Short mmCIF file of the C-alpha atoms (twelve columns), coordinates in Angstrom:
data_MODEL
# 
_entry.id   MODEL 
# 
loop_
_atom_site.group_PDB 
_atom_site.id 
_atom_site.type_symbol 
_atom_site.label_atom_id 
_atom_site.label_alt_id 
_atom_site.label_comp_id 
_atom_site.label_asym_id 
_atom_site.label_seq_id 
_atom_site.Cartn_x 
_atom_site.Cartn_y 
_atom_site.Cartn_z 
_atom_site.pdbx_PDB_model_num 
ATOM 1  C CA . MET A 1  0.000  0.000  0.000  1 
ATOM 2  C CA . TYR A 2  1.373  3.406  -0.957 1 
ATOM 3  C CA . TYR A 3  0.956  6.477  1.212  1 
ATOM 4  C CA . THR A 4  1.533  9.924  -0.197 1 
ATOM 5  C CA . PRO A 5  4.370  11.984 1.225  1 
ATOM 6  C CA . ALA A 6  1.845  14.507 2.551  1 
ATOM 7  C CA . PHE A 7  -0.047 11.776 4.427  1 
ATOM 8  C CA . ARG A 8  3.145  10.318 5.891  1 
ATOM 9  C CA . ARG A 9  4.304  13.783 6.980  1 
ATOM 10 C CA . SER A 10 0.959  14.504 8.595  1 
ATOM 11 C CA . LEU A 11 1.036  11.136 10.372 1 
ATOM 12 C CA . ALA A 12 4.589  11.759 11.589 1 
ATOM 13 C CA . GLU A 13 3.616  15.202 12.882 1 
ATOM 14 C CA . ALA A 14 0.666  13.704 14.765 1 
ATOM 15 C CA . VAL A 15 2.905  11.058 16.328 1 
ATOM 16 C CA . VAL A 16 5.502  13.653 17.360 1 
ATOM 17 C CA . GLN A 17 2.788  15.840 18.893 1 
ATOM 18 C CA . ARG A 18 1.407  12.877 20.850 1 
ATOM 19 C CA . LEU A 19 4.900  12.018 22.100 1 
ATOM 20 C CA . ARG A 20 5.434  15.614 23.251 1 
ATOM 21 C CA . GLU A 21 2.128  15.575 25.148 1 
ATOM 22 C CA . THR A 22 3.017  12.239 26.731 1 
ATOM 23 C CA . GLN A 23 6.440  13.545 27.764 1 
ATOM 24 C CA . GLU A 24 4.818  16.626 29.322 1 
ATOM 25 C CA . ARG A 25 2.499  14.398 31.333 1 
ATOM 26 C CA . LEU A 26 5.409  12.233 32.447 1 
ATOM 27 C CA . ASP A 27 7.351  15.328 33.512 1 
ATOM 28 C CA . GLU A 28 4.359  16.546 35.537 1 
ATOM 29 C CA . LEU A 29 3.925  13.130 37.153 1 
ATOM 30 C CA . GLU A 30 7.624  12.927 37.979 1 
ATOM 31 C CA . ALA A 31 7.492  16.378 39.603 1 
ATOM 32 C CA . TRP A 32 4.374  15.405 41.561 1 
ATOM 33 C CA . CYS A 33 5.993  12.189 42.783 1 
ATOM 34 C CA . GLY A 34 9.100  14.079 43.850 1 
ATOM 35 C CA . ALA A 35 6.962  16.545 45.777 1 
ATOM 36 C CA . MET A 36 5.123  13.696 47.515 1 
ATOM 37 C CA . GLU A 37 8.410  12.015 48.451 1 
ATOM 38 C CA . ARG A 38 9.697  15.264 49.957 1 
ATOM 39 C CA . LEU A 39 6.432  15.748 51.829 1 
ATOM 40 C CA . GLU A 40 6.502  12.200 53.252 1 
ATOM 41 C CA . ARG A 41 9.760  13.008 55.045 1 
ATOM 42 C CA . TYR A 42 7.824  15.370 57.300 1 
ATOM 43 C CA . LEU A 43 4.890  13.057 58.006 1 
ATOM 44 C CA . PRO A 44 4.775  10.655 60.928 1 
ATOM 45 C CA . PRO A 45 5.359  6.999  60.031 1 
ATOM 46 C CA . ARG A 46 2.346  5.148  58.670 1 
ATOM 47 C CA . THR A 47 0.511  2.850  60.998 1 
ATOM 48 C CA . SER A 48 -1.431 -0.294 60.175 1 
ATOM 49 C CA . ARG A 49 -5.210 -0.195 60.015 1 
ATOM 50 C CA . GLY A 50 -6.953 -0.243 63.327 1 
ATOM 51 C CA . ALA A 51 -3.912 1.036  65.182 1 
ATOM 52 C CA . PRO A 52 -4.445 4.084  67.382 1 
# 
C-alpha cells in the first residue's frame, strides 16, 4: 500500500505531537511524585489499620 508523502508527513507530525504531550504528562507526574516524596519526610510513620 502506498501512502503519499503529505499523508506520511501529517502522520509523523501527529505522532511527534502525541509524544510531546506524553512527555509533558510524564514530567508533571515525575514532579508530583518528587513533591510527595519530599512531603513524606515530614509526616509521621504510617501505621497499620486499626492502630491508634
